[in-house]
N, C-alpha and C positions, 0 to 999 in steps of 0.2 A: 416479403419482405425475407429476406433468413440471416439470421443473430448468427455472425463467426463467432463474437463473442463467449466466450467459455463462462463466463458470469454472467446470471439472469440479470436482467437493463433495467428491472423491479426491487429482486435484492445489491444493484450496485447504489442506486439514492439512498437505501438506506439501510448501509455502512457507514461508517466514519474510523476514523485513526486512529488506536491505540491511547499514539500518545499524544498528540495535536488535536485530535476531532474533527481533522479537513474533511475536507471530499475525498474521494478515490477516483478514482482512471484505470480502469482496463488497460496493460498496454504488454500484447506476446504474454507472457507467464505472471504474469503481475502486475496488483494491484497499486497503483501508487499516485501515493499522499497531494492534493496540491495545494500542501500549505510548508511541509518541512519536507515534503519533496521525498521522503523513507518508500520505500518500494520489499513488500510483500510476500511473499511469491502463495502462487494457483497451483496445487500437486491434484492431482487426483481429478483435477475442477472443480477444486475446498478452496473458498481463500481461505491464510493461514495468518493470521492476526491478531499475528505472539512478536510484542517488546522487541524478545531471543535470537525470533526469524527475519528480522527485519534488517535491508543494507540498507547503508547509506547511496543517492545520489550523487551523481555527478556530478551532474547539474547544481550537488550545494540547494539549501529550502528555500520556499519563493521567501522576494523583500517582506518581512518586516514582524517575516518567521520565528520562535527560538524556535532553539538545535538543545534538547536533551538529549545527556550520555546514551549512548547503549552498549550492553555486554556482551564479545560475546557470548552464545550458549559453549557449552563446554562441546569437545570437537571428540 
């Protein structure tokens, strides 16, 4: 079976959201947290798990998840 994802399945199993420590799921060019719904970019097949690089998902946090504020990085 061919893995079409950019991130190795074994690596994805051990990665966690740096804000809430929730599990991450790969969706296109993003890793999305199951709990707080933050999206972390994947650049050059490398996940960028920096809070400053995260974007809030339009779906909002999953029920019961707390929302920590993020400040946009310098532009």
